All heavy atoms as TSV, in Angstrom:
chain	resi	resn	atom	element	x	y	z
A	1	MET	N	N	6.010	6.209	-8.821
A	1	MET	CA	C	6.817	5.211	-8.179
A	1	MET	C	C	6.507	3.874	-8.838
A	1	MET	O	O	5.369	3.605	-9.215
A	1	MET	CB	C	6.511	5.150	-6.684
A	1	MET	CG	C	7.285	4.058	-5.961
A	1	MET	SD	S	6.928	3.988	-4.194
A	1	MET	CE	C	7.881	5.384	-3.638
A	2	ALA	N	N	7.530	3.051	-8.935
A	2	ALA	CA	C	7.357	1.721	-9.507
A	2	ALA	C	C	8.126	0.704	-8.669
A	2	ALA	O	O	9.165	1.009	-8.091
A	2	ALA	CB	C	7.860	1.695	-10.942
A	3	LEU	N	N	7.607	-0.502	-8.622
A	3	LEU	CA	C	8.263	-1.616	-7.936
A	3	LEU	C	C	8.670	-2.628	-8.988
A	3	LEU	O	O	7.891	-2.931	-9.891
A	3	LEU	CB	C	7.309	-2.282	-6.947
A	3	LEU	CG	C	6.657	-1.399	-5.889
A	3	LEU	CD1	C	5.698	-2.241	-5.055
A	3	LEU	CD2	C	7.705	-0.752	-5.019
A	4	TYR	N	N	9.864	-3.156	-8.860
A	4	TYR	CA	C	10.316	-4.181	-9.793
A	4	TYR	C	C	10.433	-5.507	-9.065
A	4	TYR	O	O	11.126	-5.627	-8.062
A	4	TYR	CB	C	11.665	-3.804	-10.409
A	4	TYR	CG	C	12.163	-4.853	-11.371
A	4	TYR	CD1	C	11.491	-5.099	-12.564
A	4	TYR	CD2	C	13.284	-5.614	-11.084
A	4	TYR	CE1	C	11.930	-6.067	-13.442
A	4	TYR	CE2	C	13.734	-6.595	-11.965
A	4	TYR	CZ	C	13.046	-6.808	-13.136
A	4	TYR	OH	O	13.474	-7.770	-14.007
A	5	ASP	N	N	9.751	-6.498	-9.579
A	5	ASP	CA	C	9.769	-7.845	-9.029
A	5	ASP	C	C	10.804	-8.641	-9.808
A	5	ASP	O	O	10.565	-9.037	-10.945
A	5	ASP	CB	C	8.377	-8.465	-9.164
A	5	ASP	CG	C	8.322	-9.931	-8.767
A	5	ASP	OD1	O	9.288	-10.438	-8.165
A	5	ASP	OD2	O	7.297	-10.567	-9.071
A	6	ARG	N	N	11.966	-8.848	-9.213
A	6	ARG	CA	C	13.053	-9.550	-9.898
A	6	ARG	C	C	12.696	-10.995	-10.225
A	6	ARG	O	O	13.035	-11.492	-11.285
A	6	ARG	CB	C	14.319	-9.534	-9.044
A	6	ARG	CG	C	14.930	-8.184	-8.924
A	6	ARG	CD	C	16.177	-8.232	-8.097
A	6	ARG	NE	N	16.652	-6.883	-7.849
A	6	ARG	CZ	C	17.657	-6.590	-7.077
A	6	ARG	NH1	N	18.308	-7.545	-6.452
A	6	ARG	NH2	N	18.023	-5.347	-6.906
A	7	GLU	N	N	12.027	-11.662	-9.293
A	7	GLU	CA	C	11.684	-13.066	-9.517
A	7	GLU	C	C	10.664	-13.209	-10.639
A	7	GLU	O	O	10.812	-14.048	-11.513
A	7	GLU	CB	C	11.164	-13.701	-8.231
A	7	GLU	CG	C	12.252	-13.907	-7.199
A	7	GLU	CD	C	11.727	-14.619	-5.961
A	7	GLU	OE1	O	10.713	-15.332	-6.063
A	7	GLU	OE2	O	12.347	-14.442	-4.904
A	8	GLY	N	N	9.618	-12.422	-10.592
A	8	GLY	CA	C	8.569	-12.500	-11.600
A	8	GLY	C	C	8.858	-11.659	-12.821
A	8	GLY	O	O	8.125	-11.693	-13.799
A	9	LYS	N	N	9.935	-10.879	-12.747
A	9	LYS	CA	C	10.335	-9.985	-13.834
A	9	LYS	C	C	9.163	-9.115	-14.287
A	9	LYS	O	O	8.832	-9.036	-15.457
A	9	LYS	CB	C	10.929	-10.776	-14.994
A	9	LYS	CG	C	12.194	-11.502	-14.571
A	9	LYS	CD	C	12.852	-12.212	-15.695
A	9	LYS	CE	C	14.103	-12.889	-15.123
A	9	LYS	NZ	N	14.751	-13.738	-16.039
A	10	ARG	N	N	8.566	-8.444	-13.259
A	10	ARG	CA	C	7.430	-7.565	-13.518
A	10	ARG	C	C	7.721	-6.186	-12.967
A	10	ARG	O	O	8.454	-6.030	-11.996
A	10	ARG	CB	C	6.173	-8.080	-12.821
A	10	ARG	CG	C	5.707	-9.415	-13.269
A	10	ARG	CD	C	4.504	-9.881	-12.470
A	10	ARG	NE	N	4.831	-9.944	-11.051
A	10	ARG	CZ	C	3.974	-9.700	-10.074
A	10	ARG	NH1	N	2.736	-9.368	-10.341
A	10	ARG	NH2	N	4.336	-9.786	-8.820
A	11	LEU	N	N	7.126	-5.202	-13.593
A	11	LEU	CA	C	7.192	-3.830	-13.122
A	11	LEU	C	C	5.784	-3.422	-12.718
A	11	LEU	O	O	4.849	-3.532	-13.505
A	11	LEU	CB	C	7.717	-2.904	-14.223
A	11	LEU	CG	C	7.916	-1.453	-13.827
A	11	LEU	CD1	C	9.052	-1.324	-12.819
A	11	LEU	CD2	C	8.199	-0.614	-15.056
A	12	LEU	N	N	5.640	-2.975	-11.476
A	12	LEU	CA	C	4.351	-2.538	-10.966
A	12	LEU	C	C	4.425	-1.030	-10.744
A	12	LEU	O	O	5.202	-0.555	-9.908
A	12	LEU	CB	C	4.040	-3.248	-9.641
A	12	LEU	CG	C	2.761	-2.871	-8.918
A	12	LEU	CD1	C	1.543	-3.220	-9.757
A	12	LEU	CD2	C	2.691	-3.571	-7.571
A	13	VAL	N	N	3.647	-0.283	-11.519
A	13	VAL	CA	C	3.625	1.170	-11.402
A	13	VAL	C	C	2.522	1.545	-10.409
A	13	VAL	O	O	1.377	1.141	-10.569
A	13	VAL	CB	C	3.369	1.830	-12.778
A	13	VAL	CG1	C	3.317	3.346	-12.639
A	13	VAL	CG2	C	4.457	1.423	-13.770
A	14	LEU	N	N	2.913	2.298	-9.389
A	14	LEU	CA	C	1.978	2.673	-8.327
A	14	LEU	C	C	1.400	4.059	-8.567
A	14	LEU	O	O	2.114	4.972	-8.988
A	14	LEU	CB	C	2.692	2.656	-6.973
A	14	LEU	CG	C	3.367	1.346	-6.571
A	14	LEU	CD1	C	4.047	1.502	-5.222
A	14	LEU	CD2	C	2.380	0.204	-6.544
A	15	ASP	N	N	0.130	4.211	-8.247
A	15	ASP	CA	C	-0.494	5.529	-8.290
A	15	ASP	C	C	-0.104	6.278	-7.011
A	15	ASP	O	O	0.591	5.718	-6.155
A	15	ASP	CB	C	-2.001	5.407	-8.470
A	15	ASP	CG	C	-2.719	4.737	-7.307
A	15	ASP	OD1	O	-2.120	4.581	-6.215
A	15	ASP	OD2	O	-3.881	4.370	-7.478
A	16	PRO	N	N	-0.503	7.538	-6.871
A	16	PRO	CA	C	-0.098	8.293	-5.674
A	16	PRO	C	C	-0.495	7.637	-4.353
A	16	PRO	O	O	0.286	7.643	-3.398
A	16	PRO	CB	C	-0.792	9.640	-5.853
A	16	PRO	CG	C	-0.917	9.797	-7.333
A	16	PRO	CD	C	-1.196	8.403	-7.838
A	17	ILE	N	N	-1.678	7.048	-4.289
A	17	ILE	CA	C	-2.095	6.410	-3.039
A	17	ILE	C	C	-1.283	5.141	-2.802
A	17	ILE	O	O	-0.817	4.884	-1.687
A	17	ILE	CB	C	-3.606	6.127	-3.025
A	17	ILE	CG1	C	-4.366	7.458	-3.018
A	17	ILE	CG2	C	-3.998	5.275	-1.817
A	17	ILE	CD1	C	-5.868	7.333	-3.109
A	18	GLY	N	N	-1.082	4.347	-3.839
A	18	GLY	CA	C	-0.259	3.138	-3.713
A	18	GLY	C	C	1.151	3.473	-3.285
A	18	GLY	O	O	1.753	2.774	-2.456
A	19	SER	N	N	1.688	4.566	-3.808
A	19	SER	CA	C	3.035	5.005	-3.422
A	19	SER	C	C	3.081	5.370	-1.945
A	19	SER	O	O	4.022	5.023	-1.231
A	19	SER	CB	C	3.464	6.215	-4.257
A	19	SER	OG	O	3.548	5.876	-5.619
A	20	GLY	N	N	2.040	6.069	-1.494
A	20	GLY	CA	C	1.974	6.436	-0.082
A	20	GLY	C	C	1.889	5.219	0.817
A	20	GLY	O	O	2.570	5.139	1.844
A	21	VAL	N	N	1.076	4.256	0.417
A	21	VAL	CA	C	0.956	3.024	1.202
A	21	VAL	C	C	2.305	2.317	1.253
A	21	VAL	O	O	2.754	1.887	2.312
A	21	VAL	CB	C	-0.131	2.096	0.619
A	21	VAL	CG1	C	-0.117	0.741	1.319
A	21	VAL	CG2	C	-1.506	2.738	0.729
A	22	TRP	N	N	2.969	2.196	0.115
A	22	TRP	CA	C	4.272	1.519	0.056
A	22	TRP	C	C	5.264	2.189	1.007
A	22	TRP	O	O	5.972	1.522	1.759
A	22	TRP	CB	C	4.798	1.521	-1.368
A	22	TRP	CG	C	6.161	0.932	-1.474
A	22	TRP	CD1	C	7.340	1.613	-1.586
A	22	TRP	CD2	C	6.506	-0.456	-1.446
A	22	TRP	NE1	N	8.396	0.730	-1.636
A	22	TRP	CE2	C	7.908	-0.539	-1.554
A	22	TRP	CE3	C	5.769	-1.627	-1.343
A	22	TRP	CZ2	C	8.574	-1.757	-1.561
A	22	TRP	CZ3	C	6.444	-2.838	-1.355
A	22	TRP	CH2	C	7.830	-2.893	-1.457
A	23	LEU	N	N	5.325	3.510	0.966
A	23	LEU	CA	C	6.288	4.238	1.805
A	23	LEU	C	C	5.955	4.124	3.293
A	23	LEU	O	O	6.862	4.074	4.128
A	23	LEU	CB	C	6.336	5.707	1.389
A	23	LEU	CG	C	6.921	5.965	0.006
A	23	LEU	CD1	C	6.745	7.432	-0.375
A	23	LEU	CD2	C	8.391	5.566	-0.057
A	24	LEU	N	N	4.670	4.082	3.617
A	24	LEU	CA	C	4.264	4.034	5.022
A	24	LEU	C	C	4.232	2.614	5.589
A	24	LEU	O	O	4.238	2.446	6.804
A	24	LEU	CB	C	2.892	4.688	5.188
A	24	LEU	CG	C	2.864	6.201	4.947
A	24	LEU	CD1	C	1.435	6.692	4.829
A	24	LEU	CD2	C	3.612	6.938	6.048
A	25	ALA	N	N	4.196	1.617	4.728
A	25	ALA	CA	C	4.156	0.222	5.191
A	25	ALA	C	C	5.570	-0.226	5.537
A	25	ALA	O	O	6.140	-1.121	4.929
A	25	ALA	CB	C	3.530	-0.669	4.121
A	26	ASP	N	N	6.115	0.417	6.549
A	26	ASP	CA	C	7.511	0.215	6.928
A	26	ASP	C	C	7.679	-0.613	8.200
A	26	ASP	O	O	8.775	-0.754	8.724
A	26	ASP	CB	C	8.192	1.567	7.113
A	26	ASP	CG	C	7.487	2.452	8.128
A	26	ASP	OD1	O	6.516	1.992	8.772
A	26	ASP	OD2	O	7.897	3.611	8.277
A	27	GLY	N	N	6.575	-1.130	8.697
A	27	GLY	CA	C	6.635	-1.899	9.932
A	27	GLY	C	C	6.444	-1.038	11.169
A	27	GLY	O	O	6.182	-1.554	12.246
A	28	ALA	N	N	6.587	0.273	11.021
A	28	ALA	CA	C	6.405	1.183	12.147
A	28	ALA	C	C	4.987	1.750	12.182
A	28	ALA	O	O	4.545	2.232	13.218
A	28	ALA	CB	C	7.416	2.331	12.069
A	29	HIS	N	N	4.280	1.709	11.048
A	29	HIS	CA	C	2.925	2.244	10.958
A	29	HIS	C	C	1.908	1.102	10.922
A	29	HIS	O	O	2.115	0.113	10.223
A	29	HIS	CB	C	2.750	3.067	9.674
A	29	HIS	CG	C	3.548	4.326	9.645
A	29	HIS	ND1	N	4.847	4.361	9.215
A	29	HIS	CD2	C	3.219	5.586	9.989
A	29	HIS	CE1	C	5.295	5.600	9.294
A	29	HIS	NE2	N	4.333	6.356	9.765
A	30	THR	N	N	0.828	1.275	11.643
A	30	THR	CA	C	-0.272	0.322	11.550
A	30	THR	C	C	-1.099	0.656	10.308
A	30	THR	O	O	-0.951	1.745	9.725
A	30	THR	CB	C	-1.192	0.411	12.784
A	30	THR	OG1	O	-1.834	1.705	12.784
A	30	THR	CG2	C	-0.425	0.199	14.079
A	31	ILE	N	N	-1.980	-0.245	9.945
A	31	ILE	CA	C	-2.864	0.035	8.809
A	31	ILE	C	C	-3.709	1.264	9.104
A	31	ILE	O	O	-3.908	2.109	8.226
A	31	ILE	CB	C	-3.731	-1.197	8.472
A	31	ILE	CG1	C	-2.847	-2.272	7.838
A	31	ILE	CG2	C	-4.881	-0.815	7.537
A	31	ILE	CD1	C	-3.550	-3.537	7.455
A	32	GLU	N	N	-4.186	1.396	10.319
A	32	GLU	CA	C	-4.989	2.571	10.681
A	32	GLU	C	C	-4.193	3.868	10.539
A	32	GLU	O	O	-4.727	4.884	10.098
A	32	GLU	CB	C	-5.555	2.435	12.092
A	32	GLU	CG	C	-6.719	1.486	12.176
A	32	GLU	CD	C	-7.867	1.868	11.253
A	32	GLU	OE1	O	-8.293	3.039	11.237
A	32	GLU	OE2	O	-8.351	0.977	10.528
A	33	GLN	N	N	-2.919	3.838	10.907
A	33	GLN	CA	C	-2.085	5.026	10.752
A	33	GLN	C	C	-1.864	5.354	9.277
A	33	GLN	O	O	-1.855	6.524	8.888
A	33	GLN	CB	C	-0.747	4.826	11.456
A	33	GLN	CG	C	-0.864	4.824	12.964
A	33	GLN	CD	C	0.425	4.393	13.652
A	33	GLN	OE1	O	1.166	3.546	13.154
A	33	GLN	NE2	N	0.673	4.981	14.817
A	34	ILE	N	N	-1.701	4.318	8.460
A	34	ILE	CA	C	-1.558	4.531	7.020
A	34	ILE	C	C	-2.836	5.147	6.457
A	34	ILE	O	O	-2.793	6.116	5.690
A	34	ILE	CB	C	-1.214	3.210	6.300
A	34	ILE	CG1	C	0.174	2.723	6.737
A	34	ILE	CG2	C	-1.288	3.377	4.787
A	34	ILE	CD1	C	0.527	1.317	6.275
A	35	VAL	N	N	-3.977	4.617	6.869
A	35	VAL	CA	C	-5.263	5.157	6.425
A	35	VAL	C	C	-5.391	6.614	6.842
A	35	VAL	O	O	-5.793	7.471	6.041
A	35	VAL	CB	C	-6.436	4.310	6.978
A	35	VAL	CG1	C	-7.776	5.006	6.766
A	35	VAL	CG2	C	-6.430	2.923	6.333
A	36	ASP	N	N	-5.047	6.933	8.072
A	36	ASP	CA	C	-5.110	8.321	8.556
A	36	ASP	C	C	-4.247	9.247	7.714
A	36	ASP	O	O	-4.667	10.360	7.364
A	36	ASP	CB	C	-4.678	8.409	10.024
A	36	ASP	CG	C	-5.688	7.799	10.978
A	36	ASP	OD1	O	-6.867	7.651	10.594
A	36	ASP	OD2	O	-5.286	7.461	12.115
A	37	GLU	N	N	-3.045	8.809	7.369
A	37	GLU	CA	C	-2.141	9.626	6.549
A	37	GLU	C	C	-2.740	9.889	5.167
A	37	GLU	O	O	-2.668	11.004	4.651
A	37	GLU	CB	C	-0.783	8.942	6.392
A	37	GLU	CG	C	0.029	8.878	7.660
A	37	GLU	CD	C	0.617	10.224	8.059
A	37	GLU	OE1	O	0.824	11.092	7.181
A	37	GLU	OE2	O	0.860	10.416	9.266
A	38	ILE	N	N	-3.329	8.868	4.584
A	38	ILE	CA	C	-3.940	9.031	3.264
A	38	ILE	C	C	-5.139	9.968	3.342
A	38	ILE	O	O	-5.330	10.832	2.474
A	38	ILE	CB	C	-4.326	7.662	2.674
A	38	ILE	CG1	C	-3.044	6.887	2.345
A	38	ILE	CG2	C	-5.204	7.813	1.433
A	38	ILE	CD1	C	-3.251	5.458	1.976
A	39	LEU	N	N	-5.930	9.830	4.394
A	39	LEU	CA	C	-7.090	10.699	4.562
A	39	LEU	C	C	-6.701	12.155	4.768
A	39	LEU	O	O	-7.487	13.059	4.450
A	39	LEU	CB	C	-7.955	10.217	5.735
A	39	LEU	CG	C	-8.724	8.924	5.472
A	39	LEU	CD1	C	-9.381	8.434	6.754
A	39	LEU	CD2	C	-9.750	9.117	4.372
A	40	ASP	N	N	-5.504	12.411	5.276
A	40	ASP	CA	C	-5.022	13.785	5.428
A	40	ASP	C	C	-4.769	14.441	4.073
A	40	ASP	O	O	-4.760	15.663	3.968
A	40	ASP	CB	C	-3.723	13.823	6.240
A	40	ASP	CG	C	-3.955	13.613	7.723
A	40	ASP	OD1	O	-5.117	13.724	8.178
A	40	ASP	OD2	O	-2.972	13.327	8.439
A	41	VAL	N	N	-4.565	13.629	3.040
A	41	VAL	CA	C	-4.203	14.156	1.715
A	41	VAL	C	C	-5.350	14.043	0.709
A	41	VAL	O	O	-5.552	14.939	-0.100
A	41	VAL	CB	C	-2.956	13.415	1.171
A	41	VAL	CG1	C	-2.600	13.899	-0.210
A	41	VAL	CG2	C	-1.777	13.568	2.128
A	42	PHE	N	N	-6.083	12.934	0.766
A	42	PHE	CA	C	-7.118	12.674	-0.229
A	42	PHE	C	C	-8.498	12.679	0.418
A	42	PHE	O	O	-8.710	12.015	1.435
A	42	PHE	CB	C	-6.878	11.317	-0.907
A	42	PHE	CG	C	-5.609	11.268	-1.704
A	42	PHE	CD1	C	-4.454	10.726	-1.162
A	42	PHE	CD2	C	-5.568	11.767	-2.990
A	42	PHE	CE1	C	-3.275	10.687	-1.886
A	42	PHE	CE2	C	-4.407	11.735	-3.734
A	42	PHE	CZ	C	-3.253	11.195	-3.186
A	43	PRO	N	N	-9.456	13.397	-0.186
A	43	PRO	CA	C	-10.819	13.463	0.363
A	43	PRO	C	C	-11.649	12.241	-0.040
A	43	PRO	O	O	-12.464	12.292	-0.960
A	43	PRO	CB	C	-11.373	14.747	-0.245
A	43	PRO	CG	C	-10.679	14.846	-1.570
A	43	PRO	CD	C	-9.299	14.279	-1.344
A	44	VAL	N	N	-11.410	11.140	0.644
A	44	VAL	CA	C	-12.109	9.881	0.361
A	44	VAL	C	C	-12.650	9.358	1.689
A	44	VAL	O	O	-12.116	9.676	2.748
A	44	VAL	CB	C	-11.125	8.856	-0.273
A	44	VAL	CG1	C	-11.841	7.586	-0.651
A	44	VAL	CG2	C	-10.421	9.446	-1.477
A	45	SER	N	N	-13.682	8.541	1.625
A	45	SER	CA	C	-14.252	8.020	2.873
A	45	SER	C	C	-13.276	7.052	3.543
A	45	SER	O	O	-12.499	6.368	2.889
A	45	SER	CB	C	-15.576	7.307	2.600
A	45	SER	OG	O	-15.356	6.050	1.998
A	46	ARG	N	N	-13.329	7.020	4.864
A	46	ARG	CA	C	-12.479	6.120	5.654
A	46	ARG	C	C	-12.706	4.666	5.244
A	46	ARG	O	O	-11.764	3.898	5.126
A	46	ARG	CB	C	-12.730	6.302	7.147
A	46	ARG	CG	C	-11.958	5.304	8.012
A	46	ARG	CD	C	-12.043	5.631	9.487
A	46	ARG	NE	N	-11.270	6.798	9.837
A	46	ARG	CZ	C	-9.937	6.807	9.996
A	46	ARG	NH1	N	-9.248	5.712	9.817
A	46	ARG	NH2	N	-9.312	7.916	10.340
A	47	GLU	N	N	-13.958	4.301	5.034
A	47	GLU	CA	C	-14.263	2.918	4.665
A	47	GLU	C	C	-13.597	2.532	3.351
A	47	GLU	O	O	-13.043	1.438	3.229
A	47	GLU	CB	C	-15.784	2.711	4.571
A	47	GLU	CG	C	-16.512	2.858	5.886
A	47	GLU	CD	C	-16.744	4.322	6.286
A	47	GLU	OE1	O	-16.682	5.230	5.412
A	47	GLU	OE2	O	-16.964	4.578	7.484
A	48	THR	N	N	-13.650	3.426	2.372
A	48	THR	CA	C	-13.039	3.152	1.067
A	48	THR	C	C	-11.534	3.032	1.189
A	48	THR	O	O	-10.935	2.083	0.678
A	48	THR	CB	C	-13.398	4.275	0.063
A	48	THR	OG1	O	-14.818	4.298	-0.115
A	48	THR	CG2	C	-12.724	4.054	-1.275
A	49	VAL	N	N	-10.916	3.989	1.870
A	49	VAL	CA	C	-9.456	3.969	2.017
A	49	VAL	C	C	-9.015	2.739	2.794
A	49	VAL	O	O	-8.065	2.054	2.402
A	49	VAL	CB	C	-8.944	5.259	2.695
A	49	VAL	CG1	C	-7.468	5.153	3.018
A	49	VAL	CG2	C	-9.201	6.464	1.823
A	50	SER	N	N	-9.689	2.430	3.879
A	50	SER	CA	C	-9.315	1.281	4.698
A	50	SER	C	C	-9.391	-0.011	3.886
A	50	SER	O	O	-8.448	-0.830	3.909
A	50	SER	CB	C	-10.235	1.197	5.918
A	50	SER	OG	O	-9.839	0.149	6.751
A	51	ALA	N	N	-10.474	-0.201	3.146
A	51	ALA	CA	C	-10.621	-1.409	2.325
A	51	ALA	C	C	-9.552	-1.458	1.240
A	51	ALA	O	O	-8.954	-2.516	0.984
A	51	ALA	CB	C	-12.013	-1.455	1.704
A	52	ASP	N	N	-9.280	-0.325	0.607
A	52	ASP	CA	C	-8.271	-0.281	-0.464
A	52	ASP	C	C	-6.869	-0.564	0.069
A	52	ASP	O	O	-6.098	-1.290	-0.554
A	52	ASP	CB	C	-8.292	1.069	-1.176
A	52	ASP	CG	C	-9.512	1.256	-2.066
A	52	ASP	OD1	O	-10.256	0.270	-2.284
A	52	ASP	OD2	O	-9.719	2.389	-2.543
A	53	VAL	N	N	-6.533	0.002	1.209
A	53	VAL	CA	C	-5.213	-0.216	1.800
A	53	VAL	C	C	-5.035	-1.689	2.167
A	53	VAL	O	O	-4.008	-2.295	1.842
A	53	VAL	CB	C	-4.987	0.700	3.032
A	53	VAL	CG1	C	-3.768	0.260	3.826
A	53	VAL	CG2	C	-4.850	2.148	2.600
A	54	GLU	N	N	-6.019	-2.255	2.822
A	54	GLU	CA	C	-5.923	-3.666	3.210
A	54	GLU	C	C	-5.813	-4.568	1.984
A	54	GLU	O	O	-5.006	-5.495	1.961
A	54	GLU	CB	C	-7.118	-4.056	4.073
A	54	GLU	CG	C	-7.049	-3.428	5.456
A	54	GLU	CD	C	-8.209	-3.819	6.343
A	54	GLU	OE1	O	-8.864	-4.848	6.076
A	54	GLU	OE2	O	-8.456	-3.088	7.320
A	55	ARG	N	N	-6.600	-4.282	0.953
A	55	ARG	CA	C	-6.562	-5.081	-0.275
A	55	ARG	C	C	-5.208	-4.944	-0.980
A	55	ARG	O	O	-4.639	-5.921	-1.442
A	55	ARG	CB	C	-7.710	-4.666	-1.194
A	55	ARG	CG	C	-7.889	-5.520	-2.413
A	55	ARG	CD	C	-9.144	-5.211	-3.232
A	55	ARG	NE	N	-9.576	-3.829	-3.227
A	55	ARG	CZ	C	-10.631	-3.366	-2.545
A	55	ARG	NH1	N	-11.356	-4.181	-1.805
A	55	ARG	NH2	N	-10.965	-2.093	-2.609
A	56	PHE	N	N	-4.676	-3.724	-1.031
A	56	PHE	CA	C	-3.400	-3.480	-1.690
A	56	PHE	C	C	-2.257	-4.197	-0.960
A	56	PHE	O	O	-1.435	-4.862	-1.581
A	56	PHE	CB	C	-3.130	-1.979	-1.769
A	56	PHE	CG	C	-1.838	-1.618	-2.441
A	56	PHE	CD1	C	-1.598	-1.974	-3.758
A	56	PHE	CD2	C	-0.865	-0.908	-1.765
A	56	PHE	CE1	C	-0.401	-1.641	-4.379
A	56	PHE	CE2	C	0.321	-0.569	-2.378
A	56	PHE	CZ	C	0.551	-0.935	-3.689
A	57	ILE	N	N	-2.221	-4.086	0.348
A	57	ILE	CA	C	-1.172	-4.748	1.128
A	57	ILE	C	C	-1.284	-6.269	0.981
A	57	ILE	O	O	-0.274	-6.955	0.807
A	57	ILE	CB	C	-1.218	-4.304	2.600
A	57	ILE	CG1	C	-0.743	-2.845	2.705
A	57	ILE	CG2	C	-0.362	-5.209	3.483
A	57	ILE	CD1	C	-0.869	-2.225	4.077
A	58	ALA	N	N	-2.500	-6.790	1.022
A	58	ALA	CA	C	-2.694	-8.233	0.842
A	58	ALA	C	C	-2.228	-8.678	-0.541
A	58	ALA	O	O	-1.615	-9.739	-0.695
A	58	ALA	CB	C	-4.151	-8.600	1.061
A	59	SER	N	N	-2.486	-7.852	-1.547
A	59	SER	CA	C	-2.067	-8.173	-2.910
A	59	SER	C	C	-0.545	-8.192	-3.026
A	59	SER	O	O	0.033	-9.087	-3.661
A	59	SER	CB	C	-2.657	-7.143	-3.884
A	59	SER	OG	O	-2.144	-7.316	-5.172
A	60	LEU	N	N	0.114	-7.215	-2.423
A	60	LEU	CA	C	1.580	-7.191	-2.434
A	60	LEU	C	C	2.155	-8.406	-1.713
A	60	LEU	O	O	3.121	-9.009	-2.173
A	60	LEU	CB	C	2.100	-5.907	-1.790
A	60	LEU	CG	C	1.855	-4.616	-2.555
A	60	LEU	CD1	C	2.287	-3.413	-1.710
A	60	LEU	CD2	C	2.567	-4.611	-3.893
A	61	ALA	N	N	1.539	-8.770	-0.602
A	61	ALA	CA	C	2.003	-9.935	0.153
A	61	ALA	C	C	1.798	-11.212	-0.656
A	61	ALA	O	O	2.680	-12.075	-0.701
A	61	ALA	CB	C	1.284	-10.024	1.491
A	62	GLN	N	N	0.655	-11.330	-1.301
A	62	GLN	CA	C	0.367	-12.520	-2.100
A	62	GLN	C	C	1.362	-12.667	-3.251
A	62	GLN	O	O	1.763	-13.771	-3.601
A	62	GLN	CB	C	-1.052	-12.448	-2.655
A	62	GLN	CG	C	-1.437	-13.658	-3.469
A	62	GLN	CD	C	-2.876	-13.585	-3.953
A	62	GLN	OE1	O	-3.606	-12.646	-3.644
A	62	GLN	NE2	N	-3.299	-14.574	-4.703
A	63	ASP	N	N	1.785	-11.544	-3.816
A	63	ASP	CA	C	2.753	-11.551	-4.920
A	63	ASP	C	C	4.201	-11.569	-4.420
A	63	ASP	O	O	5.132	-11.376	-5.194
A	63	ASP	CB	C	2.544	-10.342	-5.823
A	63	ASP	CG	C	1.256	-10.425	-6.623
A	63	ASP	OD1	O	0.699	-11.535	-6.751
A	63	ASP	OD2	O	0.797	-9.377	-7.126
A	64	SER	N	N	4.378	-11.763	-3.107
A	64	SER	CA	C	5.704	-11.806	-2.466
A	64	SER	C	C	6.496	-10.523	-2.646
A	64	SER	O	O	7.724	-10.535	-2.686
A	64	SER	CB	C	6.518	-13.009	-2.994
A	64	SER	OG	O	5.843	-14.204	-2.732
A	65	LEU	N	N	5.792	-9.402	-2.720
A	65	LEU	CA	C	6.457	-8.105	-2.820
A	65	LEU	C	C	6.538	-7.409	-1.462
A	65	LEU	O	O	7.205	-6.388	-1.330
A	65	LEU	CB	C	5.732	-7.207	-3.828
A	65	LEU	CG	C	5.747	-7.712	-5.258
A	65	LEU	CD1	C	4.831	-6.863	-6.134
A	65	LEU	CD2	C	7.167	-7.716	-5.810
A	66	MET	N	N	5.849	-7.982	-0.465
A	66	MET	CA	C	5.865	-7.407	0.876
A	66	MET	C	C	5.627	-8.531	1.876
A	66	MET	O	O	4.780	-9.393	1.646
A	66	MET	CB	C	4.770	-6.334	1.016
A	66	MET	CG	C	4.669	-5.719	2.375
A	66	MET	SD	S	3.325	-4.507	2.492
A	66	MET	CE	C	3.974	-3.160	1.520
A	67	ASP	N	N	6.361	-8.504	2.952
A	67	ASP	CA	C	6.135	-9.457	4.047
A	67	ASP	C	C	5.230	-8.778	5.061
A	67	ASP	O	O	5.474	-7.639	5.461
A	67	ASP	CB	C	7.449	-9.836	4.728
A	67	ASP	CG	C	8.340	-10.675	3.840
A	67	ASP	OD1	O	7.800	-11.465	3.045
A	67	ASP	OD2	O	9.573	-10.541	3.940
A	68	ILE	N	N	4.178	-9.476	5.463
A	68	ILE	CA	C	3.308	-8.926	6.506
A	68	ILE	C	C	3.237	-9.927	7.639
A	68	ILE	O	O	3.378	-11.124	7.456
A	68	ILE	CB	C	1.899	-8.588	5.973
A	68	ILE	CG1	C	1.215	-9.821	5.366
A	68	ILE	CG2	C	1.948	-7.469	4.982
A	68	ILE	CD1	C	-0.227	-9.568	4.983
A	69	GLU	N	N	3.019	-9.397	8.819
A	69	GLU	CA	C	2.925	-10.241	10.017
A	69	GLU	C	C	1.565	-10.127	10.613
A	69	GLU	O	O	0.897	-9.193	10.525
A	69	GLU	CB	C	3.986	-9.816	11.021
A	69	GLU	CG	C	5.373	-10.042	10.500
A	69	GLU	CD	C	6.435	-9.573	11.485
A	69	GLU	OE1	O	6.124	-9.349	12.664
A	69	GLU	OE2	O	7.560	-9.433	11.063
């Protein structure tokens, strides 16, 4: 999966976990629910996934690729 930033004219290629976060960050899922979904698929510690998800979402928001509330 890839995201195209029209304003910055950048292409961001997402790995499988990033793709999952992007698809689940729909406003209906909490960060904890997103973490739970990822943990169902990938054998990684909750602490690692939680930190990575929060950092990734914050990065997308900072780059104006996602609005967060």
